[in-house]
All heavy atoms as TSV, in Angstrom:
chain	resi	resn	atom	element	x	y	z
A	1	MET	N	N	12.549	-12.912	6.905
A	1	MET	CA	C	13.163	-12.285	5.756
A	1	MET	C	C	14.659	-12.176	6.013
A	1	MET	O	O	15.083	-11.869	7.121
A	1	MET	CB	C	12.545	-10.907	5.543
A	1	MET	CG	C	13.175	-10.143	4.408
A	1	MET	SD	S	12.339	-8.615	3.975
A	1	MET	CE	C	10.729	-9.203	3.541
A	2	ASP	N	N	15.463	-12.422	4.981
A	2	ASP	CA	C	16.915	-12.293	5.122
A	2	ASP	C	C	17.376	-10.957	4.525
A	2	ASP	O	O	16.598	-10.226	3.927
A	2	ASP	CB	C	17.643	-13.479	4.489
A	2	ASP	CG	C	17.405	-13.605	2.995
A	2	ASP	OD1	O	17.175	-12.579	2.322
A	2	ASP	OD2	O	17.463	-14.736	2.485
A	3	PHE	N	N	18.658	-10.654	4.702
A	3	PHE	CA	C	19.200	-9.370	4.264
A	3	PHE	C	C	19.066	-9.169	2.754
A	3	PHE	O	O	18.663	-8.100	2.303
A	3	PHE	CB	C	20.663	-9.234	4.689
A	3	PHE	CG	C	20.838	-9.041	6.165
A	3	PHE	CD1	C	21.159	-10.106	6.983
A	3	PHE	CD2	C	20.676	-7.793	6.736
A	3	PHE	CE1	C	21.322	-9.934	8.353
A	3	PHE	CE2	C	20.835	-7.606	8.103
A	3	PHE	CZ	C	21.155	-8.676	8.912
A	4	ASP	N	N	19.413	-10.179	1.980
A	4	ASP	CA	C	19.347	-10.047	0.522
A	4	ASP	C	C	17.925	-9.792	0.050
A	4	ASP	O	O	17.694	-8.936	-0.810
A	4	ASP	CB	C	19.907	-11.303	-0.167
A	4	ASP	CG	C	21.414	-11.417	-0.030
A	4	ASP	OD1	O	22.086	-10.376	0.150
A	4	ASP	OD2	O	21.923	-12.547	-0.107
A	5	SER	N	N	16.977	-10.520	0.604
A	5	SER	CA	C	15.574	-10.332	0.229
A	5	SER	C	C	15.093	-8.933	0.593
A	5	SER	O	O	14.366	-8.296	-0.178
A	5	SER	CB	C	14.685	-11.364	0.924
A	5	SER	OG	O	15.018	-12.664	0.518
A	6	ALA	N	N	15.503	-8.452	1.763
A	6	ALA	CA	C	15.104	-7.116	2.199
A	6	ALA	C	C	15.666	-6.045	1.267
A	6	ALA	O	O	14.961	-5.100	0.896
A	6	ALA	CB	C	15.552	-6.875	3.632
A	7	VAL	N	N	16.919	-6.192	0.865
A	7	VAL	CA	C	17.544	-5.211	-0.035
A	7	VAL	C	C	16.842	-5.216	-1.397
A	7	VAL	O	O	16.539	-4.156	-1.950
A	7	VAL	CB	C	19.057	-5.484	-0.196
A	7	VAL	CG1	C	19.649	-4.662	-1.336
A	7	VAL	CG2	C	19.782	-5.196	1.106
A	8	LYS	N	N	16.568	-6.380	-1.920
A	8	LYS	CA	C	15.882	-6.469	-3.212
A	8	LYS	C	C	14.504	-5.832	-3.135
A	8	LYS	O	O	14.098	-5.082	-4.030
A	8	LYS	CB	C	15.766	-7.924	-3.657
A	8	LYS	CG	C	17.078	-8.520	-4.099
A	8	LYS	CD	C	16.939	-9.994	-4.432
A	8	LYS	CE	C	18.305	-10.611	-4.730
A	8	LYS	NZ	N	18.223	-12.060	-4.927
A	9	ARG	N	N	13.780	-6.116	-2.060
A	9	ARG	CA	C	12.448	-5.541	-1.880
A	9	ARG	C	C	12.539	-4.030	-1.732
A	9	ARG	O	O	11.742	-3.292	-2.301
A	9	ARG	CB	C	11.777	-6.173	-0.654
A	9	ARG	CG	C	10.415	-5.648	-0.369
A	9	ARG	CD	C	9.390	-6.224	-1.322
A	9	ARG	NE	N	8.078	-5.716	-0.945
A	9	ARG	CZ	C	7.202	-5.224	-1.790
A	9	ARG	NH1	N	7.444	-5.226	-3.084
A	9	ARG	NH2	N	6.055	-4.761	-1.379
A	10	TYR	N	N	13.524	-3.544	-0.974
A	10	TYR	CA	C	13.711	-2.101	-0.806
A	10	TYR	C	C	13.944	-1.426	-2.153
A	10	TYR	O	O	13.353	-0.387	-2.444
A	10	TYR	CB	C	14.882	-1.808	0.142
A	10	TYR	CG	C	15.190	-0.334	0.234
A	10	TYR	CD1	C	14.464	0.480	1.088
A	10	TYR	CD2	C	16.192	0.238	-0.547
A	10	TYR	CE1	C	14.723	1.842	1.158
A	10	TYR	CE2	C	16.454	1.594	-0.481
A	10	TYR	CZ	C	15.712	2.393	0.372
A	10	TYR	OH	O	15.970	3.741	0.432
A	11	ARG	N	N	14.798	-2.015	-2.965
A	11	ARG	CA	C	15.098	-1.423	-4.277
A	11	ARG	C	C	13.858	-1.354	-5.164
A	11	ARG	O	O	13.633	-0.374	-5.865
A	11	ARG	CB	C	16.208	-2.201	-4.966
A	11	ARG	CG	C	17.555	-1.979	-4.316
A	11	ARG	CD	C	18.646	-2.774	-4.986
A	11	ARG	NE	N	19.923	-2.538	-4.318
A	11	ARG	CZ	C	20.913	-3.390	-4.315
A	11	ARG	NH1	N	20.815	-4.540	-4.958
A	11	ARG	NH2	N	22.034	-3.102	-3.682
A	12	ARG	N	N	13.035	-2.406	-5.146
A	12	ARG	CA	C	11.796	-2.398	-5.923
A	12	ARG	C	C	10.836	-1.324	-5.411
A	12	ARG	O	O	10.220	-0.607	-6.194
A	12	ARG	CB	C	11.126	-3.769	-5.899
A	12	ARG	CG	C	11.832	-4.806	-6.764
A	12	ARG	CD	C	10.993	-6.064	-6.967
A	12	ARG	NE	N	10.633	-6.728	-5.729
A	12	ARG	CZ	C	11.317	-7.719	-5.159
A	12	ARG	NH1	N	12.414	-8.175	-5.726
A	12	ARG	NH2	N	10.914	-8.263	-4.039
A	13	LEU	N	N	10.734	-1.221	-4.090
A	13	LEU	CA	C	9.870	-0.210	-3.506
A	13	LEU	C	C	10.366	1.195	-3.838
A	13	LEU	O	O	9.566	2.074	-4.181
A	13	LEU	CB	C	9.796	-0.378	-1.985
A	13	LEU	CG	C	9.018	-1.585	-1.491
A	13	LEU	CD1	C	9.318	-1.840	-0.013
A	13	LEU	CD2	C	7.524	-1.399	-1.721
A	14	ALA	N	N	11.676	1.416	-3.737
A	14	ALA	CA	C	12.248	2.726	-4.046
A	14	ALA	C	C	12.003	3.095	-5.506
A	14	ALA	O	O	11.690	4.252	-5.816
A	14	ALA	CB	C	13.742	2.742	-3.726
A	15	GLU	N	N	12.117	2.123	-6.383
A	15	GLU	CA	C	11.857	2.373	-7.797
A	15	GLU	C	C	10.399	2.783	-8.010
A	15	GLU	O	O	10.121	3.752	-8.719
A	15	GLU	CB	C	12.180	1.124	-8.618
A	15	GLU	CG	C	12.053	1.322	-10.112
A	15	GLU	CD	C	12.470	0.086	-10.888
A	15	GLU	OE1	O	13.424	-0.593	-10.470
A	15	GLU	OE2	O	11.826	-0.179	-11.914
A	16	ARG	N	N	9.488	2.064	-7.390
A	16	ARG	CA	C	8.062	2.392	-7.510
A	16	ARG	C	C	7.776	3.765	-6.917
A	16	ARG	O	O	7.005	4.543	-7.474
A	16	ARG	CB	C	7.207	1.333	-6.824
A	16	ARG	CG	C	7.214	0.004	-7.564
A	16	ARG	CD	C	6.313	-1.019	-6.922
A	16	ARG	NE	N	4.940	-0.530	-6.899
A	16	ARG	CZ	C	4.040	-0.883	-5.991
A	16	ARG	NH1	N	4.346	-1.736	-5.040
A	16	ARG	NH2	N	2.823	-0.393	-6.033
A	17	TYR	N	N	8.406	4.077	-5.794
A	17	TYR	CA	C	8.232	5.382	-5.161
A	17	TYR	C	C	8.745	6.497	-6.072
A	17	TYR	O	O	8.068	7.499	-6.286
A	17	TYR	CB	C	8.944	5.408	-3.810
A	17	TYR	CG	C	8.931	6.753	-3.143
A	17	TYR	CD1	C	7.750	7.282	-2.638
A	17	TYR	CD2	C	10.095	7.502	-3.020
A	17	TYR	CE1	C	7.728	8.531	-2.028
A	17	TYR	CE2	C	10.087	8.737	-2.412
A	17	TYR	CZ	C	8.904	9.248	-1.914
A	17	TYR	OH	O	8.884	10.484	-1.323
A	18	ASN	N	N	9.932	6.313	-6.626
A	18	ASN	CA	C	10.528	7.319	-7.504
A	18	ASN	C	C	9.730	7.518	-8.788
A	18	ASN	O	O	9.782	8.583	-9.396
A	18	ASN	CB	C	11.979	6.964	-7.827
A	18	ASN	CG	C	12.875	7.107	-6.609
A	18	ASN	OD1	O	12.627	7.916	-5.733
A	18	ASN	ND2	N	13.916	6.293	-6.548
A	19	GLN	N	N	8.985	6.500	-9.199
A	19	GLN	CA	C	8.142	6.601	-10.382
A	19	GLN	C	C	6.761	7.162	-10.057
A	19	GLN	O	O	5.925	7.298	-10.949
A	19	GLN	CB	C	7.995	5.225	-11.042
A	19	GLN	CG	C	9.266	4.695	-11.638
A	19	GLN	CD	C	9.128	3.263	-12.150
A	19	GLN	OE1	O	8.131	2.597	-11.933
A	19	GLN	NE2	N	10.166	2.799	-12.836
A	20	GLY	N	N	6.527	7.459	-8.787
A	20	GLY	CA	C	5.249	8.034	-8.383
A	20	GLY	C	C	4.149	7.005	-8.175
A	20	GLY	O	O	2.975	7.380	-8.050
A	21	GLN	N	N	4.503	5.740	-8.117
A	21	GLN	CA	C	3.505	4.690	-7.939
A	21	GLN	C	C	3.140	4.479	-6.473
A	21	GLN	O	O	2.140	3.823	-6.179
A	21	GLN	CB	C	4.009	3.377	-8.540
A	21	GLN	CG	C	4.219	3.447	-10.031
A	21	GLN	CD	C	4.844	2.181	-10.593
A	21	GLN	OE1	O	5.119	1.231	-9.868
A	21	GLN	NE2	N	5.081	2.174	-11.888
A	22	LEU	N	N	3.949	4.997	-5.555
A	22	LEU	CA	C	3.685	4.902	-4.122
A	22	LEU	C	C	3.765	6.292	-3.510
A	22	LEU	O	O	4.617	7.099	-3.909
A	22	LEU	CB	C	4.720	4.025	-3.413
A	22	LEU	CG	C	4.798	2.555	-3.769
A	22	LEU	CD1	C	5.999	1.908	-3.072
A	22	LEU	CD2	C	3.528	1.838	-3.367
A	23	THR	N	N	2.894	6.565	-2.539
A	23	THR	CA	C	3.006	7.815	-1.794
A	23	THR	C	C	4.149	7.675	-0.794
A	23	THR	O	O	4.624	6.558	-0.530
A	23	THR	CB	C	1.712	8.118	-1.021
A	23	THR	OG1	O	1.532	7.111	-0.008
A	23	THR	CG2	C	0.505	8.178	-1.946
A	24	THR	N	N	4.555	8.781	-0.221
A	24	THR	CA	C	5.599	8.739	0.801
A	24	THR	C	C	5.170	7.848	1.957
A	24	THR	O	O	5.953	7.028	2.442
A	24	THR	CB	C	5.918	10.160	1.308
A	24	THR	OG1	O	6.375	10.952	0.202
A	24	THR	CG2	C	6.982	10.146	2.394
A	25	GLU	N	N	3.932	7.990	2.376
A	25	GLU	CA	C	3.427	7.175	3.485
A	25	GLU	C	C	3.440	5.689	3.138
A	25	GLU	O	O	3.857	4.860	3.948
A	25	GLU	CB	C	2.012	7.607	3.855
A	25	GLU	CG	C	1.458	6.871	5.053
A	25	GLU	CD	C	0.080	7.367	5.456
A	25	GLU	OE1	O	-0.217	8.550	5.241
A	25	GLU	OE2	O	-0.690	6.551	5.990
A	26	GLN	N	N	3.010	5.341	1.939
A	26	GLN	CA	C	3.014	3.937	1.519
A	26	GLN	C	C	4.432	3.381	1.476
A	26	GLN	O	O	4.680	2.256	1.911
A	26	GLN	CB	C	2.365	3.787	0.138
A	26	GLN	CG	C	0.882	4.024	0.128
A	26	GLN	CD	C	0.332	4.103	-1.288
A	26	GLN	OE1	O	0.963	4.654	-2.197
A	26	GLN	NE2	N	-0.858	3.539	-1.480
A	27	PHE	N	N	5.344	4.177	0.938
A	27	PHE	CA	C	6.745	3.751	0.855
A	27	PHE	C	C	7.321	3.525	2.250
A	27	PHE	O	O	7.924	2.481	2.525
A	27	PHE	CB	C	7.554	4.797	0.084
A	27	PHE	CG	C	9.020	4.497	-0.022
A	27	PHE	CD1	C	9.472	3.347	-0.647
A	27	PHE	CD2	C	9.961	5.381	0.480
A	27	PHE	CE1	C	10.827	3.069	-0.765
A	27	PHE	CE2	C	11.314	5.121	0.374
A	27	PHE	CZ	C	11.749	3.963	-0.248
A	28	GLU	N	N	7.128	4.480	3.153
A	28	GLU	CA	C	7.667	4.360	4.503
A	28	GLU	C	C	7.088	3.152	5.229
A	28	GLU	O	O	7.812	2.415	5.899
A	28	GLU	CB	C	7.396	5.637	5.292
A	28	GLU	CG	C	8.220	6.809	4.811
A	28	GLU	CD	C	7.874	8.119	5.488
A	28	GLU	OE1	O	6.892	8.165	6.281
A	28	GLU	OE2	O	8.572	9.113	5.227
A	29	GLN	N	N	5.788	2.940	5.099
A	29	GLN	CA	C	5.157	1.794	5.757
A	29	GLN	C	C	5.694	0.477	5.204
A	29	GLN	O	O	5.937	-0.468	5.961
A	29	GLN	CB	C	3.645	1.852	5.598
A	29	GLN	CG	C	3.002	2.929	6.441
A	29	GLN	CD	C	1.501	3.037	6.211
A	29	GLN	OE1	O	0.933	2.392	5.344
A	29	GLN	NE2	N	0.856	3.868	7.006
A	30	ALA	N	N	5.883	0.407	3.892
A	30	ALA	CA	C	6.391	-0.818	3.278
A	30	ALA	C	C	7.833	-1.088	3.709
A	30	ALA	O	O	8.198	-2.230	4.015
A	30	ALA	CB	C	6.286	-0.730	1.760
A	31	VAL	N	N	8.661	-0.049	3.755
A	31	VAL	CA	C	10.057	-0.220	4.170
A	31	VAL	C	C	10.126	-0.645	5.635
A	31	VAL	O	O	10.966	-1.474	6.007
A	31	VAL	CB	C	10.882	1.063	3.908
A	31	VAL	CG1	C	12.286	0.951	4.513
A	31	VAL	CG2	C	10.980	1.340	2.408
A	32	ASP	N	N	9.238	-0.120	6.457
A	32	ASP	CA	C	9.221	-0.518	7.873
A	32	ASP	C	C	8.968	-2.016	8.052
A	32	ASP	O	O	9.321	-2.585	9.079
A	32	ASP	CB	C	8.158	0.276	8.638
A	32	ASP	CG	C	8.590	1.701	8.932
A	32	ASP	OD1	O	9.794	2.003	8.813
A	32	ASP	OD2	O	7.721	2.510	9.280
A	33	GLN	N	N	8.375	-2.647	7.065
A	33	GLN	CA	C	8.089	-4.080	7.136
A	33	GLN	C	C	9.304	-4.944	6.784
A	33	GLN	O	O	9.233	-6.166	6.850
A	33	GLN	CB	C	6.933	-4.434	6.186
A	33	GLN	CG	C	5.639	-3.711	6.496
A	33	GLN	CD	C	5.113	-4.043	7.876
A	33	GLN	OE1	O	5.046	-5.200	8.254
A	33	GLN	NE2	N	4.761	-3.024	8.632
A	34	LEU	N	N	10.407	-4.321	6.411
A	34	LEU	CA	C	11.582	-5.051	5.945
A	34	LEU	C	C	12.592	-5.349	7.054
A	34	LEU	O	O	13.777	-5.509	6.792
A	34	LEU	CB	C	12.272	-4.276	4.816
A	34	LEU	CG	C	11.410	-3.979	3.596
A	34	LEU	CD1	C	12.209	-3.174	2.574
A	34	LEU	CD2	C	10.883	-5.261	2.975
A	35	ALA	N	N	12.145	-5.434	8.271
A	35	ALA	CA	C	13.047	-5.715	9.391
A	35	ALA	C	C	13.624	-7.130	9.266
A	35	ALA	O	O	12.959	-8.047	8.807
A	35	ALA	CB	C	12.308	-5.567	10.708
A	36	VAL	N	N	14.875	-7.267	9.689
A	36	VAL	CA	C	15.568	-8.549	9.666
A	36	VAL	C	C	16.143	-8.799	11.060
A	36	VAL	O	O	16.685	-7.891	11.683
A	36	VAL	CB	C	16.726	-8.536	8.634
A	36	VAL	CG1	C	17.535	-9.814	8.706
A	36	VAL	CG2	C	16.205	-8.303	7.240
A	37	THR	N	N	16.034	-10.015	11.527
A	37	THR	CA	C	16.680	-10.415	12.781
A	37	THR	C	C	17.791	-11.397	12.428
A	37	THR	O	O	17.542	-12.403	11.768
A	37	THR	CB	C	15.670	-11.086	13.742
A	37	THR	OG1	O	14.600	-10.161	13.992
A	37	THR	CG2	C	16.339	-11.455	15.048
A	38	ASP	N	N	19.014	-11.068	12.861
A	38	ASP	CA	C	20.151	-11.926	12.515
A	38	ASP	C	C	20.261	-13.118	13.469
A	38	ASP	O	O	19.451	-13.275	14.394
A	38	ASP	CB	C	21.457	-11.122	12.441
A	38	ASP	CG	C	21.926	-10.572	13.769
A	38	ASP	OD1	O	21.490	-11.055	14.832
A	38	ASP	OD2	O	22.757	-9.640	13.758
A	39	GLU	N	N	21.273	-13.949	13.256
A	39	GLU	CA	C	21.455	-15.176	14.029
A	39	GLU	C	C	21.744	-14.915	15.510
A	39	GLU	O	O	21.514	-15.780	16.351
A	39	GLU	CB	C	22.578	-16.014	13.424
A	39	GLU	CG	C	22.252	-16.530	12.043
A	39	GLU	CD	C	23.438	-17.195	11.361
A	39	GLU	OE1	O	24.546	-17.215	11.940
A	39	GLU	OE2	O	23.250	-17.699	10.246
A	40	GLN	N	N	22.248	-13.726	15.818
A	40	GLN	CA	C	22.533	-13.374	17.212
A	40	GLN	C	C	21.341	-12.688	17.884
A	40	GLN	O	O	21.417	-12.295	19.034
A	40	GLN	CB	C	23.757	-12.435	17.291
A	40	GLN	CG	C	25.070	-13.097	16.951
A	40	GLN	CD	C	25.264	-13.274	15.443
A	40	GLN	OE1	O	24.818	-12.446	14.659
A	40	GLN	NE2	N	25.903	-14.357	15.055
A	41	GLY	N	N	20.253	-12.527	17.148
A	41	GLY	CA	C	19.054	-11.909	17.698
A	41	GLY	C	C	18.993	-10.408	17.551
A	41	GLY	O	O	18.096	-9.765	18.096
A	42	ASN	N	N	19.946	-9.821	16.808
A	42	ASN	CA	C	19.931	-8.378	16.575
A	42	ASN	C	C	18.883	-8.025	15.534
A	42	ASN	O	O	18.762	-8.709	14.525
A	42	ASN	CB	C	21.297	-7.890	16.074
A	42	ASN	CG	C	22.387	-8.099	17.084
A	42	ASN	OD1	O	22.279	-7.656	18.219
A	42	ASN	ND2	N	23.431	-8.795	16.685
A	43	MET	N	N	18.151	-6.935	15.794
A	43	MET	CA	C	17.166	-6.480	14.834
A	43	MET	C	C	17.790	-5.408	13.937
A	43	MET	O	O	18.475	-4.502	14.410
A	43	MET	CB	C	15.945	-5.897	15.548
A	43	MET	CG	C	14.869	-5.424	14.589
A	43	MET	SD	S	13.457	-4.783	15.492
A	43	MET	CE	C	12.362	-6.145	15.242
A	44	TRP	N	N	17.549	-5.539	12.633
A	44	TRP	CA	C	18.090	-4.640	11.626
A	44	TRP	C	C	16.952	-4.036	10.809
A	44	TRP	O	O	15.939	-4.678	10.581
A	44	TRP	CB	C	19.002	-5.401	10.677
A	44	TRP	CG	C	20.233	-5.947	11.327
A	44	TRP	CD1	C	20.322	-7.071	12.088
A	44	TRP	CD2	C	21.538	-5.398	11.272
A	44	TRP	NE1	N	21.600	-7.265	12.506
A	44	TRP	CE2	C	22.378	-6.247	12.017
A	44	TRP	CE3	C	22.092	-4.284	10.664
A	44	TRP	CZ2	C	23.737	-6.000	12.167
A	44	TRP	CZ3	C	23.445	-4.057	10.805
A	44	TRP	CH2	C	24.249	-4.899	11.552
A	45	GLN	N	N	17.163	-2.802	10.340
A	45	GLN	CA	C	16.167	-2.108	9.537
A	45	GLN	C	C	16.892	-1.263	8.492
A	45	GLN	O	O	17.919	-0.664	8.783
A	45	GLN	CB	C	15.320	-1.203	10.445
A	45	GLN	CG	C	14.244	-0.429	9.747
A	45	GLN	CD	C	13.108	-1.325	9.296
A	45	GLN	OE1	O	12.652	-2.172	10.046
A	45	GLN	NE2	N	12.663	-1.151	8.081
A	46	ILE	N	N	16.320	-1.208	7.306
A	46	ILE	CA	C	16.860	-0.337	6.257
A	46	ILE	C	C	16.291	1.061	6.464
A	46	ILE	O	O	15.084	1.222	6.661
A	46	ILE	CB	C	16.480	-0.846	4.852
A	46	ILE	CG1	C	17.071	-2.231	4.608
A	46	ILE	CG2	C	16.954	0.132	3.778
A	46	ILE	CD1	C	16.679	-2.845	3.277
A	47	GLY	N	N	17.167	2.059	6.403
A	47	GLY	CA	C	16.723	3.444	6.519
A	47	GLY	C	C	15.872	3.835	5.309
A	47	GLY	O	O	16.275	3.607	4.172
A	48	VAL	N	N	14.711	4.407	5.554
A	48	VAL	CA	C	13.780	4.760	4.481
A	48	VAL	C	C	14.447	5.679	3.468
A	48	VAL	O	O	14.382	5.438	2.265
A	48	VAL	CB	C	12.504	5.423	5.058
A	48	VAL	CG1	C	11.623	5.958	3.951
A	48	VAL	CG2	C	11.740	4.441	5.919
A	49	LYS	N	N	15.085	6.737	3.924
A	49	LYS	CA	C	15.676	7.720	3.013
A	49	LYS	C	C	17.088	7.356	2.576
A	49	LYS	O	O	17.470	7.617	1.446
A	49	LYS	CB	C	15.668	9.099	3.666
A	49	LYS	CG	C	14.268	9.610	3.886
A	49	LYS	CD	C	14.258	10.950	4.553
A	49	LYS	CE	C	12.806	11.372	4.758
A	49	LYS	NZ	N	12.666	12.463	5.665
A	50	SER	N	N	17.850	6.728	3.477
A	50	SER	CA	C	19.262	6.468	3.173
A	50	SER	C	C	19.497	5.145	2.459
A	50	SER	O	O	20.468	5.006	1.726
A	50	SER	CB	C	20.076	6.466	4.468
A	50	SER	OG	O	19.747	5.331	5.260
A	51	GLY	N	N	18.644	4.153	2.707
A	51	GLY	CA	C	18.867	2.825	2.161
A	51	GLY	C	C	19.985	2.088	2.868
A	51	GLY	O	O	20.376	0.997	2.466
A	52	LYS	N	N	20.498	2.654	3.967
A	52	LYS	CA	C	21.570	2.030	4.739
A	52	LYS	C	C	20.960	1.151	5.823
A	52	LYS	O	O	19.811	1.323	6.217
A	52	LYS	CB	C	22.448	3.104	5.386
A	52	LYS	CG	C	23.177	3.954	4.376
A	52	LYS	CD	C	24.004	5.001	5.063
A	52	LYS	CE	C	24.722	5.873	4.043
A	52	LYS	NZ	N	25.538	6.909	4.694
A	53	TRP	N	N	21.769	0.228	6.331
A	53	TRP	CA	C	21.318	-0.658	7.388
A	53	TRP	C	C	21.549	-0.033	8.754
A	53	TRP	O	O	22.581	0.584	9.009
A	53	TRP	CB	C	22.063	-1.991	7.325
A	53	TRP	CG	C	21.526	-2.893	6.276
A	53	TRP	CD1	C	22.093	-3.159	5.070
A	53	TRP	CD2	C	20.308	-3.638	6.317
A	53	TRP	NE1	N	21.297	-4.031	4.359
A	53	TRP	CE2	C	20.193	-4.336	5.111
A	53	TRP	CE3	C	19.286	-3.781	7.263
A	53	TRP	CZ2	C	19.110	-5.170	4.822
A	53	TRP	CZ3	C	18.216	-4.604	6.979
A	53	TRP	CH2	C	18.141	-5.292	5.763
A	54	TYR	N	N	20.558	-0.233	9.635
A	54	TYR	CA	C	20.640	0.223	11.013
A	54	TYR	C	C	20.322	-0.956	11.924
A	54	TYR	O	O	19.431	-1.747	11.640
A	54	TYR	CB	C	19.644	1.362	11.277
A	54	TYR	CG	C	19.983	2.600	10.488
A	54	TYR	CD1	C	19.534	2.760	9.183
A	54	TYR	CD2	C	20.777	3.597	11.037
A	54	TYR	CE1	C	19.867	3.882	8.442
A	54	TYR	CE2	C	21.113	4.736	10.302
A	54	TYR	CZ	C	20.654	4.864	9.008
A	54	TYR	OH	O	20.985	5.974	8.278
A	55	ARG	N	N	21.076	-1.058	13.023
A	55	ARG	CA	C	20.895	-2.114	14.004
A	55	ARG	C	C	20.326	-1.505	15.271
A	55	ARG	O	O	20.780	-0.450	15.722
A	55	ARG	CB	C	22.245	-2.788	14.298
A	55	ARG	CG	C	22.193	-3.906	15.308
A	55	ARG	CD	C	23.571	-4.549	15.488
A	55	ARG	NE	N	24.676	-3.607	15.513
A	55	ARG	CZ	C	25.051	-2.895	16.570
A	55	ARG	NH1	N	24.410	-2.997	17.707
A	55	ARG	NH2	N	26.095	-2.074	16.484
A	56	PHE	N	N	19.321	-2.153	15.854
A	56	PHE	CA	C	18.721	-1.658	17.085
A	56	PHE	C	C	19.622	-2.016	18.248
A	56	PHE	O	O	19.969	-3.178	18.450
A	56	PHE	CB	C	17.326	-2.248	17.299
A	56	PHE	CG	C	16.581	-1.573	18.402
A	56	PHE	CD1	C	16.147	-0.267	18.259
A	56	PHE	CD2	C	16.327	-2.236	19.587
A	56	PHE	CE1	C	15.462	0.365	19.284
A	56	PHE	CE2	C	15.648	-1.614	20.618
A	56	PHE	CZ	C	15.205	-0.311	20.460
A	57	GLU	N	N	20.012	-0.998	19.003
A	57	GLU	CA	C	20.944	-1.189	20.113
A	57	GLU	C	C	20.318	-0.644	21.393
A	57	GLU	O	O	20.534	0.507	21.756
A	57	GLU	CB	C	22.266	-0.485	19.817
A	57	GLU	CG	C	23.379	-0.882	20.757
A	57	GLU	CD	C	24.711	-0.355	20.270
A	57	GLU	OE1	O	25.340	-1.030	19.438
A	57	GLU	OE2	O	25.092	0.730	20.728
A	58	GLY	N	N	19.516	-1.475	22.009
A	58	GLY	CA	C	18.911	-1.086	23.292
A	58	GLY	C	C	17.749	-0.139	23.159
A	58	GLY	O	O	16.599	-0.548	23.197
A	59	GLN	N	N	18.050	1.143	22.977
A	59	GLN	CA	C	17.004	2.153	22.916
A	59	GLN	C	C	17.032	2.971	21.631
A	59	GLN	O	O	16.188	3.851	21.462
A	59	GLN	CB	C	17.118	3.082	24.118
A	59	GLN	CG	C	16.900	2.377	25.431
A	59	GLN	CD	C	17.013	3.332	26.617
A	59	GLN	OE1	O	17.286	4.504	26.467
A	59	GLN	NE2	N	16.784	2.816	27.807
A	60	HIS	N	N	18.003	2.720	20.768
A	60	HIS	CA	C	18.085	3.523	19.545
A	60	HIS	C	C	18.704	2.709	18.409
A	60	HIS	O	O	19.276	1.633	18.623
A	60	HIS	CB	C	18.885	4.802	19.805
A	60	HIS	CG	C	20.282	4.553	20.297
A	60	HIS	ND1	N	20.571	4.306	21.622
A	60	HIS	CD2	C	21.461	4.487	19.644
A	60	HIS	CE1	C	21.873	4.105	21.760
A	60	HIS	NE2	N	22.439	4.204	20.578
A	61	TRP	N	N	18.582	3.235	17.212
A	61	TRP	CA	C	19.134	2.604	16.019
A	61	TRP	C	C	20.493	3.214	15.716
A	61	TRP	O	O	20.658	4.426	15.780
A	61	TRP	CB	C	18.206	2.826	14.828
A	61	TRP	CG	C	16.898	2.119	14.966
A	61	TRP	CD1	C	15.746	2.624	15.483
A	61	TRP	CD2	C	16.606	0.767	14.589
A	61	TRP	NE1	N	14.760	1.668	15.445
A	61	TRP	CE2	C	15.262	0.523	14.908
A	61	TRP	CE3	C	17.359	-0.255	14.030
A	61	TRP	CZ2	C	14.657	-0.698	14.680
A	61	TRP	CZ3	C	16.753	-1.470	13.790
A	61	TRP	CH2	C	15.409	-1.687	14.110
A	62	VAL	N	N	21.461	2.348	15.368
A	62	VAL	CA	C	22.800	2.820	14.978
A	62	VAL	C	C	23.117	2.271	13.581
A	62	VAL	O	O	22.784	1.135	13.256
A	62	VAL	CB	C	23.889	2.380	15.976
A	62	VAL	CG1	C	23.705	3.063	17.318
A	62	VAL	CG2	C	23.917	0.882	16.152
A	63	GLU	N	N	23.735	3.113	12.776
A	63	GLU	CA	C	24.135	2.660	11.436
A	63	GLU	C	C	25.208	1.600	11.584
A	63	GLU	O	O	26.128	1.723	12.395
A	63	GLU	CB	C	24.661	3.842	10.623
A	63	GLU	CG	C	24.951	3.484	9.192
A	63	GLU	CD	C	25.413	4.670	8.370
A	63	GLU	OE1	O	25.057	5.812	8.686
A	63	GLU	OE2	O	26.165	4.438	7.410
A	64	ASP	N	N	25.078	0.542	10.802
A	64	ASP	CA	C	26.024	-0.574	10.902
A	64	ASP	C	C	26.047	-1.297	9.563
A	64	ASP	O	O	25.227	-1.030	8.691
A	64	ASP	CB	C	25.584	-1.523	12.019
A	64	ASP	CG	C	26.729	-2.377	12.572
A	64	ASP	OD1	O	27.792	-2.452	11.935
A	64	ASP	OD2	O	26.532	-2.971	13.641
A	65	THR	N	N	26.994	-2.196	9.404
A	65	THR	CA	C	27.053	-3.002	8.187
A	65	THR	C	C	27.026	-4.472	8.534
A	65	THR	O	O	27.315	-4.863	9.645
A	65	THR	CB	C	28.364	-2.715	7.406
A	65	THR	OG1	O	29.468	-2.920	8.272
A	65	THR	CG2	C	28.376	-1.308	6.885
């Protein structure tokens, strides 16, 4: 999955969640599936509540763009 596809999917999921079509657990699980690995091998994840991008840095996630 690429960044654009992940963002589009996140927005659709957030819309469904806000409309009550998904439970919190369903939304969180679906967003967790939106991980992206870039060309340098960095793993990225969209924050469930923030919608911001986070990059995995060794042992923790850091907000990044």
